[in-house]
C-alpha positions as CSV (number, residue, x, y, z in Angstrom):
1,M,-125.1,-79.8,122.9
2,P,-127.8,-82.2,124.2
3,Y,-127.6,-83.5,127.8
4,P,-127.7,-87.3,127.5
5,L,-129.3,-88.6,130.5
6,S,-130.7,-92.3,130.6
7,K,-134.3,-92.8,129.7
8,E,-135.4,-89.6,131.5
9,S,-138.3,-87.3,131.0
10,P,-137.4,-83.6,130.5
11,V,-137.0,-81.6,133.5
12,K,-139.9,-79.2,133.9
13,V,-138.9,-75.6,134.5
14,P,-141.7,-73.8,136.5
15,S,-143.2,-70.8,134.7
16,A,-142.7,-67.5,136.0
17,R,-145.2,-66.6,138.9
18,L,-147.2,-63.4,138.7
19,S,-146.7,-61.4,141.8
20,L,-146.6,-57.8,143.2
21,C,-142.9,-58.0,142.8
22,A,-142.9,-56.9,139.2
23,L,-145.3,-54.0,140.1
24,A,-143.1,-52.9,143.0
25,A,-139.8,-53.2,141.5
26,A,-139.2,-49.5,141.4
27,L,-140.0,-49.2,145.0
28,A,-138.3,-52.1,146.6
29,A,-136.2,-55.1,146.0
30,C,-138.5,-58.1,145.7
31,S,-137.9,-61.8,145.4
32,S,-140.0,-65.0,145.3
33,D,-137.8,-66.7,147.9
34,N,-138.1,-66.7,151.7
35,N,-135.9,-63.7,152.2
36,N,-137.0,-60.7,150.2
37,S,-133.5,-59.4,149.9
38,F,-132.2,-62.6,148.3
39,N,-132.4,-63.2,144.5
40,P,-130.8,-66.5,143.4
41,R,-130.4,-65.3,139.9
42,T,-127.9,-62.7,141.0
43,A,-126.2,-64.3,143.9
44,K,-122.4,-64.6,143.6
45,G,-120.1,-67.4,144.8
46,P,-116.8,-66.8,146.5
47,D,-114.7,-67.5,143.3
48,T,-113.5,-64.4,141.7
49,Q,-111.2,-65.8,139.1
50,C,-112.1,-67.9,136.1
51,V,-115.8,-67.2,136.6
52,V,-117.3,-68.0,133.2
53,G,-121.1,-67.6,134.0
54,D,-124.0,-68.4,136.1
55,L,-125.8,-71.7,136.7
56,A,-129.4,-71.1,137.2
57,N,-131.6,-73.8,138.7
58,G,-133.6,-75.7,136.0
59,T,-131.0,-75.1,133.3
60,T,-127.9,-76.6,131.6
61,V,-124.8,-74.7,130.6
62,T,-122.2,-76.1,128.3
63,G,-118.6,-75.0,127.7
64,D,-115.1,-76.2,126.7
65,L,-112.6,-76.4,129.4
66,S,-109.4,-75.2,128.1
67,A,-105.9,-73.9,129.5
68,A,-106.8,-70.4,127.9
69,T,-109.8,-69.8,130.2
70,A,-109.3,-72.1,133.2
71,C,-107.5,-71.6,136.6
72,S,-105.2,-74.3,138.1
73,Y,-106.4,-75.6,141.4
74,P,-105.3,-78.5,143.8
75,T,-107.5,-81.6,143.2
76,E,-109.7,-82.7,146.2
77,Y,-108.4,-86.3,146.0
78,D,-104.7,-85.3,146.1
79,S,-103.8,-81.6,147.2
80,T,-100.2,-82.1,145.7
81,I,-101.9,-82.4,142.1
82,T,-103.5,-79.5,140.3
83,G,-106.1,-79.6,137.6
84,L,-107.8,-77.0,135.4
85,A,-111.2,-75.7,136.4
86,V,-113.7,-72.9,135.6
87,S,-116.4,-71.6,138.0
88,Y,-120.1,-70.8,137.9
89,N,-122.1,-68.7,140.3
90,F,-125.0,-70.7,141.8
91,G,-127.6,-69.0,143.9
92,A,-129.6,-71.4,146.2
93,A,-132.6,-70.8,148.7
94,A,-132.7,-72.1,152.2
95,G,-134.3,-75.4,152.7
96,K,-134.6,-76.4,149.0
97,G,-133.0,-79.5,147.6
98,Y,-130.6,-79.1,144.6
99,L,-129.0,-81.7,142.3
100,I,-125.9,-80.5,140.2
101,S,-124.6,-83.0,137.7
102,L,-121.7,-82.8,135.3
103,L,-121.2,-84.6,132.1
104,S,-117.9,-84.7,130.1
105,A,-116.4,-86.8,127.5
106,L,-113.2,-87.0,129.5
107,N,-112.3,-87.5,133.2
108,N,-114.0,-84.8,135.2
109,Q,-114.6,-83.4,138.7
110,T,-116.9,-80.8,140.0
111,T,-116.7,-78.9,143.3
112,L,-119.0,-76.9,145.5
113,I,-117.4,-73.9,147.0
114,G,-118.8,-71.9,150.0
115,G,-117.6,-69.3,152.4
116,T,-116.2,-66.0,151.1
117,S,-113.6,-65.0,148.5
118,T,-110.9,-64.7,151.4
119,A,-112.0,-67.9,153.3
120,K,-113.3,-70.5,150.8
121,T,-114.6,-73.9,152.0
122,V,-115.1,-77.1,149.9
123,L,-118.7,-78.2,150.8
124,A,-119.1,-81.1,148.2
125,Y,-117.2,-82.7,145.5
126,A,-117.7,-85.5,142.9
127,D,-115.8,-87.1,140.1
128,Y,-116.5,-89.6,137.3
129,Q,-115.7,-90.4,133.7
130,A,-118.2,-90.4,130.8
131,P,-120.7,-91.7,130.2
132,L,-121.3,-91.6,134.0
133,Q,-122.0,-88.2,135.7
134,A,-120.5,-86.6,138.6
135,T,-123.4,-85.5,140.8
136,M,-123.6,-83.1,144.0
137,I,-126.8,-83.0,146.2
138,L,-127.3,-80.2,148.7
139,V,-129.9,-78.6,151.0
140,P,-128.7,-75.1,151.8
141,P,-129.1,-74.0,155.4
142,A,-129.5,-70.4,154.3
143,N,-130.0,-68.2,151.2
144,T,-126.7,-67.9,149.7
145,G,-124.4,-68.0,146.6
146,Y,-122.1,-70.8,145.9
147,S,-119.3,-71.4,143.3
148,V,-119.6,-74.5,141.3
149,R,-116.2,-75.6,139.8
150,V,-116.1,-77.7,136.6
151,G,-112.6,-79.3,136.5
152,A,-110.3,-81.8,135.0
153,Y,-109.5,-85.0,137.0
154,D,-106.3,-85.6,135.0
155,S,-103.7,-83.0,135.8
156,T,-101.5,-83.9,132.7
157,R,-104.2,-82.7,130.3
158,A,-104.0,-79.1,129.2
159,D,-107.4,-79.1,127.5
160,T,-110.2,-81.4,128.5
161,G,-112.9,-80.5,126.1
162,A,-116.7,-80.1,126.1
163,Y,-118.9,-80.4,129.2
164,S,-122.5,-80.0,130.3
165,L,-123.4,-78.9,133.8
166,R,-127.0,-79.0,134.9
167,A,-128.9,-77.8,138.1
168,Q,-132.3,-79.4,139.1
169,T,-134.6,-78.8,142.1
170,C,-135.1,-81.9,144.3
171,K,-137.9,-82.6,146.7
172,V,-137.1,-82.5,150.4
173,P,-140.1,-84.2,151.9
174,L,-139.5,-83.2,155.6
175,G,-137.6,-80.5,157.5
176,T,-134.4,-81.4,159.3
177,I,-135.0,-84.6,161.1
178,T,-134.0,-84.5,164.8
179,D,-136.1,-87.1,166.3
180,S,-137.7,-90.5,165.2
181,V,-140.0,-90.2,162.2
182,T,-141.9,-92.5,159.9
183,H,-142.8,-91.1,156.4
184,Q,-144.6,-92.4,153.4
185,D,-144.0,-90.9,149.9
186,V,-143.9,-91.6,146.2
187,L,-141.1,-91.5,143.9
188,G,-141.9,-90.7,140.3
189,P,-142.4,-88.1,137.4
190,G,-141.9,-84.5,138.8
191,D,-139.1,-85.5,141.0
192,C,-135.6,-84.6,140.1
193,V,-133.5,-87.2,138.2
194,D,-130.2,-88.5,139.5
195,P,-128.3,-89.4,136.3
196,L,-126.1,-92.2,135.3
197,G,-123.5,-93.4,137.8
198,D,-124.9,-93.5,141.4
199,W,-126.5,-96.9,141.8
200,E,-126.5,-100.6,140.6
201,G,-126.8,-100.9,136.9
202,E,-125.3,-97.4,136.4
203,D,-128.9,-96.2,135.7
204,S,-130.7,-93.2,136.6
205,S,-133.4,-92.7,139.3
206,Y,-136.0,-90.2,140.7
207,I,-134.7,-89.2,144.1
208,H,-135.8,-87.5,147.3
209,V,-133.5,-85.7,149.7
210,Y,-133.6,-85.8,153.6
211,Q,-131.4,-84.0,156.1
212,I,-130.9,-85.8,159.4
213,Q,-129.3,-84.5,162.6
214,F,-126.7,-86.6,164.3
215,D,-124.6,-86.0,167.4
216,S,-121.1,-87.2,167.5
217,N,-120.7,-91.0,167.5
218,S,-124.4,-91.5,167.6
219,A,-126.5,-94.2,165.8
220,R,-129.9,-94.3,164.1
221,T,-131.7,-97.3,162.7
222,L,-133.0,-96.6,159.1
223,A,-135.7,-98.9,157.8
224,F,-137.0,-99.0,154.2
225,V,-140.1,-100.6,152.8
226,A,-140.6,-100.5,149.0
227,G,-144.0,-100.4,147.4
228,D,-143.4,-102.0,144.0
229,S,-139.8,-101.3,143.1
230,S,-136.6,-102.0,144.9
231,L,-135.1,-99.0,146.8
232,A,-131.5,-97.6,146.8
233,F,-130.0,-95.0,149.1
234,N,-126.9,-93.2,150.1
235,I,-126.3,-91.4,153.4
236,G,-123.2,-89.5,154.4
237,G,-121.7,-86.4,155.9
238,P,-121.8,-84.3,157.9
239,G,-122.8,-81.8,155.2
240,F,-123.6,-82.2,151.5
241,D,-121.6,-85.5,151.2
242,P,-124.0,-88.3,150.8
243,Y,-121.3,-90.3,148.7
244,G,-118.5,-89.9,151.2
245,Y,-116.0,-88.2,148.9
246,L,-114.5,-85.7,151.5
247,D,-112.1,-86.6,154.3
248,N,-113.7,-87.4,157.8
249,S,-117.0,-88.2,156.2
250,T,-119.0,-91.3,157.2
251,Q,-121.0,-92.8,154.3
252,V,-123.1,-95.9,153.7
253,R,-125.1,-97.0,150.6
254,A,-127.3,-99.9,149.7
255,N,-129.5,-100.9,146.8
256,D,-132.0,-103.8,145.9
257,I,-134.1,-103.0,148.9
258,T,-137.6,-104.2,149.3
259,S,-137.9,-104.4,153.1
260,A,-134.9,-103.9,155.3
261,S,-133.2,-102.0,158.2
262,G,-129.8,-101.3,159.4
263,T,-127.9,-98.9,161.7
264,F,-125.9,-95.9,160.7
265,T,-123.3,-94.4,163.1
266,S,-121.9,-90.9,162.6
267,K,-118.2,-90.0,163.2
268,R,-118.8,-86.3,163.8
269,P,-121.8,-84.3,164.8
270,G,-123.8,-82.4,162.2
271,I,-126.6,-82.7,159.7
272,Y,-126.1,-85.7,157.2
273,T,-127.6,-86.0,153.8
274,L,-129.8,-89.1,152.7
275,I,-131.0,-89.6,149.3
276,V,-133.6,-92.1,148.5
277,G,-134.4,-93.5,145.0
278,T,-135.1,-96.6,143.1
279,T,-132.3,-99.1,142.2
280,Y,-133.2,-98.8,138.5
281,Y,-134.9,-96.1,136.5
282,S,-138.6,-96.4,136.0
283,P,-140.9,-94.0,134.2
284,T,-143.8,-94.6,136.6
285,S,-144.4,-93.8,140.3
286,H,-143.2,-96.0,143.1
287,S,-144.4,-95.7,146.8
288,Y,-142.1,-96.3,149.8
289,T,-142.0,-96.0,153.6
290,L,-139.0,-94.6,155.5
291,T,-138.5,-94.9,159.2
292,I,-135.7,-93.2,160.9
293,G,-135.1,-94.1,164.6
294,G,-134.0,-91.8,167.5
295,Q,-130.4,-91.4,168.4
296,T,-128.7,-94.0,170.6
297,P,-125.0,-94.3,171.6
298,G,-122.7,-95.1,168.7
299,A,-122.4,-98.7,167.3
300,S,-120.3,-100.0,164.5
301,R,-121.0,-98.7,161.0
302,V,-123.0,-100.8,158.7
303,P,-120.8,-103.4,157.2
304,T,-121.0,-105.1,153.8
305,G,-123.6,-107.8,153.8
306,T,-126.0,-106.4,156.3
307,P,-129.9,-106.8,155.9
308,F,-129.8,-103.5,153.8
309,G,-129.0,-105.8,150.9
310,S,-126.1,-104.9,148.4
311,T,-124.1,-102.4,150.5
312,S,-120.8,-100.7,150.4
313,S,-119.1,-98.6,153.2
314,A,-117.4,-96.4,150.7
315,R,-118.2,-95.3,147.2
316,M,-115.5,-96.5,144.7
317,H,-115.5,-94.4,141.6
318,K,-114.5,-95.4,138.2
319,L,-111.6,-93.2,138.3
320,R,-110.3,-94.2,141.7
321,Q,-110.4,-97.9,140.7
322,R,-107.7,-97.3,138.2
């Protein structure tokens, strides 16, 4: 089953690297990641039931969600409602950016589960209905294995049909930002592609991912200057929640930015996720400058109509607007 993304070039999967690991395999465990004892290809997530396979970075897996193979889990938007879901193991390396996207012909949701089999934690969540795609973006703080659940949004449906689940690596231009910084970069071919659904025009975009430290009720000024195409962004958290799905998240988004700034204020302390892309998909490269100010005492959140441009203080999904 093809994975229909909008006007996108194929994701390039890096070729295997020649290393001493292959030669020394009989003597010691070897991995190309930072921690030699960690192999993302064999990492397991906390889910132990209804695990149907592994989701390797740079690949797409397909399946057919059905009552015969799925488990019943409480939905993230309403814990009193259950929906069918199956689980995939996803191994992720510390400091790398990842984009996980789900496409299904019917209403769907995907959930990132961390922790242990006896103490599971929802770290990210997304829902949408086709042809838009539910997406989750993460930069793991440590080498670890997660469970990625593919589920049905509609609890009344016993079988939800075919789906495609994809994992990409995304560029993280800087380490976790703790102070003020100005950074220039270029979005374009070679970057991961955020598929249909996240910004104006319901178009896809190349994106970069940033991690920003916030204290409780602290504010930072974000300033964007676009080179030759209008920019879009989402920031939210704490954690892997740039879209503000989870309870107690703070989230702001904007698009159609050419040169603008505004203030983002956290509710809770932690590392927040910022994704930057272009408002509409373009097959060519586009430069931009991002300036992130130092922390100041908390101010009000960015309201609709600020100099950022077309903004929204909460992401309203097609499903939740019904």
